[in-house]
C-alpha positions as CSV (number, residue, x, y, z in Angstrom):
1,M,0.0,0.0,0.0
2,K,1.4,3.4,-1.0
3,E,1.9,5.9,1.7
4,I,0.7,9.5,1.0
5,T,3.1,12.2,1.9
6,I,2.2,15.2,3.9
7,D,2.7,17.4,0.8
8,E,0.2,15.3,-1.1
9,R,-2.3,15.5,1.7
10,L,-1.9,19.3,1.9
11,R,-2.4,19.6,-1.9
12,K,-5.5,17.4,-1.6
13,L,-6.8,19.5,1.3
14,E,-6.2,22.8,-0.6
15,S,-8.0,21.4,-3.6
16,D,-10.9,20.3,-1.5
17,M,-11.1,23.7,0.2
18,A,-11.1,25.5,-3.2
19,Y,-14.0,23.3,-4.3
20,I,-15.9,23.9,-1.1
21,R,-15.2,27.7,-1.4
22,G,-16.6,27.6,-4.9
23,M,-19.8,25.9,-3.7
24,V,-20.2,28.4,-0.9
25,D,-19.8,31.3,-3.4
26,N,-22.4,29.8,-5.7
27,I,-24.8,29.4,-2.7
28,H,-24.2,33.0,-1.6
29,E,-24.8,34.3,-5.2
30,T,-28.1,32.4,-5.3
31,I,-29.2,33.8,-2.0
32,V,-28.3,37.4,-3.0
33,L,-30.3,37.0,-6.3
34,A,-33.3,35.5,-4.5
35,L,-33.3,38.4,-1.9
36,K,-32.9,41.0,-4.7
37,D,-36.0,39.5,-6.4
38,H,-38.1,40.1,-3.3
39,A,-36.5,43.3,-2.1
40,D,-39.5,45.3,-3.2
41,E,-42.0,43.0,-1.6
42,R,-43.5,44.9,1.3
43,I,-45.7,43.3,3.9
44,L,-48.6,45.4,5.2
45,S,-50.6,45.2,8.4
46,I,-54.4,45.5,8.3
47,K,-54.2,49.2,9.1
48,E,-51.6,49.9,6.4
49,A,-53.6,47.9,3.9
50,S,-56.8,49.8,4.6
51,V,-54.9,53.1,4.1
52,F,-53.3,51.8,1.0
53,L,-56.6,50.7,-0.5
54,G,-58.1,54.1,0.1
55,V,-61.5,54.4,1.6
56,L,-61.7,51.0,3.3
57,D,-62.0,51.0,7.1
58,E,-60.3,48.1,9.0
59,D,-63.6,46.4,9.8
60,T,-64.6,46.2,6.2
61,L,-61.2,44.8,5.2
62,Y,-61.5,42.1,7.9
63,K,-64.9,41.2,6.5
64,M,-63.4,41.0,3.0
65,C,-60.7,38.7,4.2
66,R,-63.2,36.4,5.9
67,K,-65.2,36.2,2.6
68,G,-62.0,35.6,0.6
69,E,-62.5,38.8,-1.5
70,V,-59.0,40.2,-1.0
71,P,-55.6,38.4,-1.1
72,F,-54.1,38.0,2.4
73,F,-52.1,35.6,4.5
74,K,-51.7,34.9,8.2
75,M,-48.6,35.3,10.3
76,G,-49.8,33.4,13.4
77,K,-53.0,35.1,14.3
78,L,-52.3,38.3,12.4
79,I,-53.7,39.1,9.0
80,K,-51.0,40.4,6.6
81,F,-51.0,41.6,3.0
82,K,-48.3,41.6,0.2
83,K,-48.4,45.0,-1.3
84,T,-47.7,43.6,-4.8
85,S,-50.7,41.3,-4.4
86,L,-52.9,44.2,-3.3
87,V,-51.8,46.3,-6.3
88,K,-52.6,43.5,-8.7
89,W,-56.0,42.9,-7.0
90,K,-56.8,46.6,-6.9
91,L,-56.1,46.9,-10.7
92,E,-58.4,43.9,-11.4
93,Q,-61.3,45.4,-9.5
94,P,-64.0,47.6,-11.0
95,K,-63.7,51.2,-9.6
96,D,-66.9,51.0,-7.7
97,K,-66.2,47.5,-6.2
98,I,-63.8,48.7,-3.6
99,G,-66.2,51.4,-2.4
100,S,-66.8,55.0,-2.9
101,V,-66.2,57.8,-0.5
102,D,-70.0,58.1,0.0
103,D,-70.2,54.4,0.9
104,H,-67.4,54.9,3.5
105,V,-69.1,58.0,5.0
106,Q,-72.4,56.1,5.1
107,R,-70.9,53.1,6.9
108,Y,-69.1,55.5,9.4
109,L,-72.3,57.4,10.1
110,L,-74.3,54.2,10.7
111,K,-71.5,52.8,12.9
112,N,-71.1,55.9,15.0
113,Q,-74.7,57.2,15.3
114,L,-75.3,59.5,18.1
115,K,-77.7,58.2,20.6
116,G,-80.1,60.6,22.2
């Protein structure tokens, strides 16, 4: 059986290390590209989404989520929205589907009627 010298072992180790370094660099590059693709992806809370969508109040948006009318996802118990999904959804909706300012005012007045 042939004995391997220390120099041969060192060369083999250096070669293996170079190979591993190349693999790590490829993985790093893949991760950087994946993160870059999602850098513009903003996650919105229910409050931020209602402001972004315009006239919707939070209660209406909760109801729309329950009915599956708006794209959302859950993080634990919290409802969250991808801004890009909301933009796409909003563009697909007829202008009067989301609700007019008059509808919003009417809902507010009904909800907050003065008792007396």
